[in-house]
N, C-alpha and C positions, 0 to 999 in steps of 0.2 A: 498407359494410364493406370494408376493404381486403383481406380474405382472410387466409390463414395467414401467419404471420411467417416469414421465411427462416431456414434453418438456419445460414447464415453471411452476414456482410456483409463485402465486400471493397472497399477503396478505395485507390487509389495516391496516395502523397504523393511530391513531388519530393525525392529523396535521403534520405528518412526513412521510418520506419514505426512504427505503434502496433499492438500486438496485445493482445487480452484473452482469456485462457484461463479458463474457468469450471469449477469443481469443486463441485457440490452433493454433500455427503457425509452419511451417517447412521452414527452410532456406537452400535450397539445395546447394547453392554456398558455404556456410560455413559448411554444414553438421551438423547444430544445429537445434534442435526443442525447441520451447519455449511455455509456457502456460502463458497467461496474463489474469489477472482478474482485471477489473476496478470496484471499489466499490464506489457508490455514496450514501452518507448519508446526508439527508436534514432534519433539525429539526427546530422547532421554540419553543418559550417559554423558560422554564428553562433548557431544555435538550440541552446540547452542544455536537456535534459530537466529539469534542476534548476529551471528557470524555471516549469515546469508542476506542480511538487509541490503547491503550495497548492491549485490547481484539482483535481488528482487526489485529494488527501486529502479534500477537501470533497465530492467527487462520490459517495463511498461512506460510509455510516454504519457504521463498523467499530469493532470492539473491539481488533483486533490488526493492526498493520502491520509488514511486513518489507520494507525497502527496500535494494536493491543499486544501486550506481552504479559502473560500470566504464568506464574511459577506454580506448578502443580506437582504434588507428590515429593518424593525424596530421591536423592542421588547419593553417590558415594565419592569420597575423595580418593586420591591415589593410594592411600593406605587402607582403604576399605571402610573408613568411618562413615556412618550415615549422616548426611547433611540435608537440610531442607533446600538450601540454595548454596551453590558453590562459587558464586561470584558476586561482587558488589554492584548494585545498580540503584541509581536514583532517578534516571531518566533514560528512555529509549534513545534520546538525542545523543547521548554519550557514545552510542555505537554507530552513528551515522557519520559518514565522511564529511569534512568541512565543506568541500566543494558542492555537495548536495544540500547541506544546510544553508548555504548562501543563496540557493535558488528558491527556497521556500520560507514563508512565514510559518513559525511553528509555535504550538502551545501544548503544554502538558496538562493532563488531568489524571493524576495518580491517586491511588488508594494504597498508601504504603503498608498499613497494617494488614491488608489482604494480599499483599504482593501482586498488585495489579498496576500495570503501567500503561498509560494511554497517551499517544501523541497525535495531534491533528496538524496537518501540513497543507498549505495552499500555495501554489506557484505564485511567486511575486509578479512576474511578467510572462505574458503568453502571446503567441502569434495568433491573431484572429483567424488567419487562413486555416489553421489546424482544426477549427471548429465549424467551418462552413462546408456544405455539401453541394457539389456541382458548379460552384463559382468561387471566385476569390474576392477579397475585400475591395479591390479596385473597381468592382462592379457596383459597389454600394456608395451612397452619399456619405459624407462625413457624419451627418446626424444619425444615419442608420448604423454606421460602424460604432458610434458611441453608445447607441441604444443597445445593440447586441452585446458589446463589451460590458456594459453595466449589468445586463441580464445575466451574463456568464459569471461575472464577479459575485453577484448575489447568490 
């Protein structure tokens, strides 16, 4: 047995960092528990966090995604010329694979003049069993299933 798991794992990356903030939450008025993970990927140089989107999206089985992409600071092209942004972007969705986009309803809220790109995604269809604890939907009446589904959708 490796013993208890650490409270935090810290690792240094050259010129970049990845942080994951977790928020387990219980909403007693709605009878719903949620688990939120905020992932912050900061890179510089030739590595773009947009290249990691597919991996990150598939690493979590999630019903809701909210993605922010902010261009901060300067970079350089292969000739050493200073650039503010070294790639064209009008939407984060342009960097998400089509098969993922088919699973989600997506909307952009972008502030182009500030180089801030924001995409909200909600799973189109979900299996209610993935959101129940200790029992499955076959133990619920049709009305209870519809009520919980409506609550989750909201």
